[in-house]
C-alpha positions, 0 to 999 in steps of 0.5 A, a space after each residue: 208107893 215108896 217104902 216109907 209111905 207103905 210102912 206108914 200106911 201099914 202101921 197107921 191102920 194097925 196102931 191100936 193093935 200094937 198098944 195091946 200086943 203082948 209081944 210089944 207091950 211085955 218083955 224083959 227088955 222093957 224092964 231092962 230099959 227102965 233100969 238103964 234109964 234109972 241108972 244113967 238118968 239121961 237128960 234127953 232120949 229119942 225113941 226112934 220108930 216108937 210104934 205104940 210107945 212101949 219103949 218110951 213108957 219104960 224109959 219114963 218109968 226110969 229117970 229119963 227127963 225128956 223123951 221124944 217119941 218119933 215115928 213115921 205113922 201119925 196114927 201111932 203117935 196119936 196112940 202114944 200121946 193119948 197113952 202118955 197122957 193117961 199114964 201122966 207121963 208129961 216128959 213124953 212128946 211126939 214128932 212125926 218123920 222118917 228115921 233117915 232124916 231126923 229133925 233134931 240138932 247135932 249132938 242133942 241126945 244122950 240116948 237113942 233107943 229103937 225097938 222092933 222098928 229098924 227092919 222096916 227102915 228104907 235105908 238103915 245105914 242112913 238112919 244110923 248115920 243120923 243117929 250118930 249125928 244127933 247123939 252127943 259124943 259117947 252117947 249110946 244107941 240101943 237097938 232091940 230087933 229081930 235078927 236073922 241067923 247067920 246061915 243063908 237057908 235060915 235067913 232066907 226062910 225068915 225074910 220070906 215069912 216076914 215079907 209075906 206077913 207084912 209088905 212093909 218089911 225090909 230086912 231082919 239083919 244078921 248080927 254081923 251085919 249090924 256090927 258092920 253097919 254100926 262101925 260104918 256109921 261111927 259107933 263102937 259096939 259095947 254090948 250084944 245079947 240074943 234071946 228067943 221070942 215066941 209068936 202066936 200065928 193068929 195074933 201075929 197076922 191079925 196085928 198087921 191085918 195080913 190079907 187072907 191070900 197072904 195068910 194062905 201063902 204063909 201056911 203053904 211056905 211053912 209047910 214046905 220049909 226044910 226040916 232044918 228051918 222048921 226045927 230052927 224056928 220051932 214051927 208048931 202045927 198052928 203056925 206059931 214059931 220062935 225067932 231070934 231077937 237081939 239087944 245091941 248097945 253101941 257108943 258113938 265114937 267121940 271123934 
């Protein structure tokens, strides 16, 4: 099974879980997206890898006039469409497909937002090139995602935990990697912030339906981590821990 089919299957099975997940449904970043939408009043917005649609809903609470919620998993899109209808958000429309091949015309969006999705993309650099293609000159891309620490020891620990928990995981990128990839895709980074989020172990694995053998392996790996890694991720006796998340704003180069 290739990476795109694996990701679609994983998240298709867990779509409803993500609508009600506290990690995904809450956060200051969602309020920030609403403020951004209200201030910039974008005409056409793409929520790339929309998942259960939380970024789309936040943008709709601002002043985005047309929002395209785009995801690889049809089951996720069904959740978004039903919830948008329930909330009366008629400006939201859904479309299915991979991040690496966007079915939209050149320079057709004012703003692209992707939240907790990019670490699942099979080819993140191709997806970023597609973002640059469909953004108008000086359009903005907002990336919100878990980021890996710069230290190799801590980076390796994070990727190991993520992959054991979710077989569709590709990579949490370091901030320096994001900077370099965005430049190569034709963007100029305008803003970058980082904060910690807490993950409660039981809900973290239940959300994606991690199989029992992998849960056991996760607990073994956590117990065997070095003191540096255990302290950095603030691993608790029940397996709960903290990770880094970043908000990166990039502007498409006008040429």
